[in-house]
C-alpha positions as CSV (number, residue, x, y, z in Angstrom):
1,X,-149.4,-105.9,-13.2
2,X,-146.8,-107.9,-15.0
3,X,-144.2,-105.3,-14.3
4,X,-144.9,-105.8,-10.6
5,X,-144.2,-109.5,-10.8
6,X,-147.7,-110.9,-11.3
7,X,-148.5,-113.6,-13.8
8,X,-150.9,-111.9,-16.2
9,X,-153.2,-113.5,-18.7
10,X,-154.9,-111.0,-21.0
11,X,-158.1,-111.9,-22.8
12,X,-159.9,-109.9,-25.4
13,X,-161.9,-110.5,-28.5
14,X,-159.7,-108.2,-30.5
15,X,-156.2,-109.3,-31.5
16,X,-155.5,-105.6,-32.1
17,X,-156.2,-104.7,-28.5
18,X,-154.2,-107.7,-27.2
19,X,-151.2,-106.4,-29.2
20,X,-151.0,-103.6,-26.7
21,X,-151.2,-105.9,-23.6
22,X,-148.1,-106.3,-21.4
23,X,-149.0,-109.8,-20.3
24,X,-147.3,-113.2,-19.8
25,X,-149.8,-114.6,-22.3
26,X,-152.6,-113.3,-24.5
27,X,-155.7,-115.2,-25.5
28,X,-158.3,-114.1,-28.1
29,X,-161.6,-115.1,-26.6
30,X,-165.1,-114.0,-25.7
31,X,-165.9,-112.9,-22.2
32,X,-168.7,-115.5,-22.1
33,X,-166.2,-118.4,-22.5
34,X,-162.8,-117.6,-20.9
35,X,-160.2,-120.1,-21.9
36,X,-158.9,-120.7,-18.4
37,X,-159.6,-123.4,-15.8
38,X,-162.2,-123.2,-13.1
39,X,-160.9,-121.5,-10.0
40,X,-157.5,-120.8,-11.4
41,X,-157.4,-117.0,-11.1
42,X,-156.7,-115.0,-7.9
43,X,-157.8,-111.7,-9.6
44,X,-160.0,-110.9,-12.5
45,X,-159.7,-107.3,-13.8
46,X,-162.2,-106.0,-16.4
47,X,-162.0,-102.5,-17.8
48,X,-164.5,-100.7,-20.0
49,X,-166.1,-103.8,-21.4
50,X,-169.3,-104.6,-19.7
51,X,-171.3,-101.7,-21.1
52,X,-170.9,-103.5,-24.4
53,X,-172.6,-106.6,-23.1
54,X,-176.4,-106.8,-23.4
55,X,-176.6,-109.0,-20.3
56,X,-174.3,-108.8,-17.3
57,X,-175.3,-112.2,-15.8
58,X,-173.5,-114.6,-18.0
59,X,-170.2,-112.6,-18.1
60,X,-170.2,-112.1,-14.3
61,X,-170.9,-115.8,-13.8
62,X,-168.0,-116.6,-16.1
63,X,-165.7,-114.3,-14.0
64,X,-166.9,-116.2,-10.9
65,X,-166.2,-119.5,-12.5
66,X,-162.5,-118.8,-13.1
67,X,-161.9,-117.1,-9.8
68,X,-160.3,-119.1,-7.0
69,X,-162.0,-119.2,-3.6
70,X,-161.4,-115.9,-1.9
71,X,-160.4,-114.3,-5.3
72,X,-161.1,-110.7,-6.2
73,X,-163.1,-109.3,-9.1
74,X,-162.4,-105.6,-10.0
75,X,-164.5,-104.0,-12.7
76,X,-164.5,-100.5,-14.1
77,X,-166.9,-99.2,-16.7
78,X,-168.6,-96.1,-18.0
79,X,-171.0,-94.9,-15.3
80,X,-174.6,-95.8,-16.3
81,X,-175.6,-92.2,-16.0
82,X,-173.1,-91.3,-18.7
83,X,-174.3,-94.1,-20.9
84,X,-177.9,-92.9,-20.5
85,X,-176.8,-89.3,-21.3
86,X,-175.4,-90.6,-24.6
87,X,-171.7,-90.7,-23.8
88,X,-171.1,-93.4,-26.3
89,X,-167.9,-93.4,-28.4
90,X,-168.2,-92.4,-32.1
91,X,-166.5,-94.7,-34.6
92,X,-166.3,-95.1,-38.3
93,X,-167.5,-98.2,-40.2
94,X,-165.3,-99.9,-42.7
95,X,-167.0,-97.8,-45.3
96,X,-166.1,-94.6,-43.4
97,X,-169.7,-93.9,-42.3
98,X,-170.2,-92.5,-38.8
99,X,-171.6,-94.9,-36.2
100,X,-171.8,-95.5,-32.5
101,X,-170.3,-98.3,-30.5
102,X,-173.0,-100.8,-29.4
103,X,-173.6,-100.0,-25.7
104,X,-176.0,-101.3,-23.1
105,X,-177.3,-99.3,-20.1
106,X,-176.8,-101.3,-16.9
107,X,-178.1,-99.8,-13.7
108,X,-176.2,-100.3,-10.4
109,X,-178.9,-102.8,-9.4
110,X,-178.2,-104.9,-12.6
111,X,-174.6,-105.3,-11.4
112,X,-175.7,-106.2,-7.9
113,X,-178.1,-108.8,-9.1
114,X,-175.4,-110.4,-11.3
115,X,-172.9,-110.4,-8.5
116,X,-175.3,-112.1,-6.0
117,X,-176.4,-114.6,-8.6
118,X,-172.8,-115.6,-9.1
119,X,-172.1,-115.8,-5.4
120,X,-169.8,-112.7,-5.5
121,X,-169.9,-110.3,-2.5
122,X,-169.5,-106.6,-3.3
123,X,-166.7,-105.1,-1.2
124,X,-166.8,-101.6,-2.6
125,X,-168.2,-99.4,-5.3
126,X,-166.7,-96.1,-6.3
127,X,-168.3,-93.5,-8.6
128,X,-165.5,-91.0,-9.3
129,X,-166.4,-87.6,-10.6
130,X,-163.6,-86.0,-12.6
131,X,-162.8,-82.3,-12.7
132,X,-164.2,-80.8,-15.8
133,X,-161.6,-79.9,-18.5
134,X,-161.9,-76.7,-20.3
135,X,-164.3,-77.0,-23.2
136,X,-162.5,-77.2,-26.6
137,X,-164.0,-74.8,-29.0
138,X,-164.8,-76.3,-32.4
139,X,-165.7,-73.6,-34.9
140,X,-169.2,-74.0,-36.3
141,X,-169.9,-76.8,-33.9
142,X,-167.5,-79.2,-35.5
143,X,-168.2,-82.5,-37.2
144,X,-171.8,-83.5,-36.4
145,X,-171.0,-87.2,-36.4
146,X,-169.1,-86.5,-33.2
147,X,-172.3,-85.0,-31.6
148,X,-172.8,-84.2,-28.7
149,X,-169.1,-83.6,-28.0
150,X,-168.8,-81.3,-31.0
151,X,-171.2,-78.9,-29.2
152,X,-169.1,-78.6,-26.0
153,X,-167.2,-75.5,-27.2
154,X,-170.3,-73.7,-28.4
155,X,-172.0,-73.6,-25.0
156,X,-169.4,-74.1,-22.3
157,X,-171.7,-72.9,-19.5
158,X,-174.4,-75.5,-20.5
159,X,-171.7,-78.2,-20.6
160,X,-170.5,-77.2,-17.1
161,X,-174.0,-77.2,-15.7
162,X,-175.0,-80.6,-17.3
163,X,-171.8,-82.4,-16.3
164,X,-171.5,-81.0,-12.7
165,X,-171.2,-83.8,-10.2
166,X,-171.9,-86.5,-12.7
167,X,-169.8,-89.6,-12.1
168,X,-167.8,-90.8,-15.1
169,X,-167.0,-94.3,-14.0
170,X,-168.4,-97.1,-11.9
171,X,-165.7,-99.2,-10.2
172,X,-166.5,-102.4,-8.4
173,X,-164.5,-104.7,-6.1
174,X,-166.1,-108.0,-5.3
175,X,-164.8,-111.1,-3.6
176,X,-165.6,-114.8,-4.1
177,X,-166.4,-116.8,-1.0
178,X,-163.6,-118.9,0.4
């Protein structure tokens, strides 16, 4: 966005993530309290963050607060069906123990209720289904802390059947009333 001439303010709770941002300014903050003025943003983009929020309502309301009248909200996140199927990233704790990223399952209706409560009108919703990549064989099933991905190479036909026509993402475009 910045390379296309837009003024970009990047907000994230992680200074490490912000170090990768190509923005005019970066702000370490929580999505519940964005450090920008009411109605000051023409567009709010949010990618791969809301599945980590237990409640969509307060975050969507905060996005609506900072949007200018007629402004656009564009969200992308892991599709709720993928979250329900356990497609949750594996991580390691500071001690090196395997763990999962804290993730909440939000249905499409949860998003809609949050949008309507914040006076945001959905314009579109996309649910892209990617082409399946060739399963990568991991001898012996691979590291079990990466389960279920470590099983993909053991039973490629089962993987193809289970993942066929399953959307990977949920992409919303909403607009704030003028």
